C-alpha positions in Angstrom: 6.5 -11.5 8.5 5.0 -10.8 5.1 8.4 -9.7 3.7 10.0 -13.0 4.9 7.4 -15.0 3.0 7.5 -13.0 -0.2 11.3 -12.8 -0.1 11.9 -16.5 0.5 9.2 -17.7 -1.9 10.4 -15.5 -4.8 14.1 -16.3 -4.0 13.5 -20.1 -4.0 11.4 -19.9 -7.1 14.1 -17.9 -8.9 16.8 -20.4 -7.8 14.8 -23.4 -9.0 14.0 -21.8 -12.4 17.6 -20.7 -13.0 19.0 -24.1 -11.9 16.6 -26.0 -14.2 17.1 -23.7 -17.1 20.9 -24.1 -16.9 20.7 -27.9 -16.7 18.2 -28.0 -19.6 20.6 -25.9 -21.7 23.5 -28.2 -20.9 25.7 -25.8 -18.8 28.2 -27.2 -16.3 27.2 -27.7 -12.7 29.4 -24.9 -11.4 27.9 -22.5 -14.0 24.3 -23.5 -13.0 25.0 -23.1 -9.3 26.7 -19.7 -9.9 23.8 -18.3 -11.9 21.2 -19.9 -9.5 22.8 -18.2 -6.5 22.7 -14.8 -8.3 19.0 -15.5 -9.1 18.5 -16.4 -5.4 19.9 -13.1 -4.2 18.0 -11.1 -6.8 14.8 -12.9 -6.1 15.1 -12.4 -2.4 15.6 -8.6 -2.8 12.8 -8.4 -5.3 10.5 -10.4 -3.0 11.2 -8.1 -0.1 10.6 -5.0 -2.2 7.4 -6.5 -3.5 6.2 -7.2 0.1 6.7 -3.6 1.1 4.8 -2.3 -1.9 2.0 -4.7 -1.3 1.8 -3.7 2.4 1.8 0.0 1.5 -1.0 -0.5 -1.0 -3.2 -2.6 1.3 -2.6 -0.2 4.2 -3.5 2.8 2.2 -6.6 1.2 0.8 -7.7 0.1 4.2 -7.2 3.6 5.7 -9.1 5.1 2.8 -12.1 2.8 3.2 -12.0 2.9 7.0 -11.2 6.4 8.2 -10.4 6.9 11.9 -13.4 8.1 13.8 -13.4 11.9 14.6 -13.0 13.0 18.2 -15.2 15.7 19.8 -14.4 19.1 18.1 -12.9 17.4 15.1 -14.2 16.3 11.7 -12.9 13.6 9.4 -11.6 14.8 6.0 -11.7 12.8 2.8 -8.2 11.5 3.5 -9.3 10.2 6.9 -7.3 12.7 8.9 -9.2 14.5 11.7 -8.9 18.3 11.7 -9.7 20.5 14.7 -12.4 23.1 14.3 -13.6 25.8 16.6 -17.3 26.1 17.4 -17.7 29.4 15.5 -16.1 27.8 12.4 -18.5 24.9 12.6 -21.5 27.3 12.9 -20.2 29.4 10.0 -19.8 26.3 7.8 -23.3 25.1 8.6 -24.7 28.5 7.6 -22.7 28.6 4.4 -23.7 25.0 3.5 -27.3 26.0 3.4 -26.6 28.3 0.4 -28.6 31.3 -0.8 -32.3 31.3 -0.2 -34.5 29.9 -2.9 -36.2 32.1 -5.4 -39.6 33.2 -4.1 -38.8 32.3 -0.5 -39.3 34.8 2.3 -35.9 34.4 3.9 
C-alpha cells in the first residue's frame, strides 16, 4: 500500500511541475504533454523505489530496537537473531564472564 501512495504522489507531482514549467516557458501543448508524461513515468518509478527504501529502513530500525524474544535454550544477539546454545556452553560462558579473581581475594 505504501508504494502505491509514494508512487502516485510523486508521479502526479512530477507531472504537474513539468506541465506548468512547460507552459510558463511557452512550449507548445503537445511538447508540454509529452514531457509531462515522461515525468509522470519517471516520478512513478522513483516513488515506488523510494517507498521500498523507506520500508526497508523503517523495518530494520524497528527490528533493531525491538528484538524478537529468545525462546528457551536460546539467547538474543545484538542483531536480534536468536542463537541456540547448549547448557554446558551457557555454564562455561557464565564462568568466563566472571573473569579472573580480584587481587587479594581467596578464590
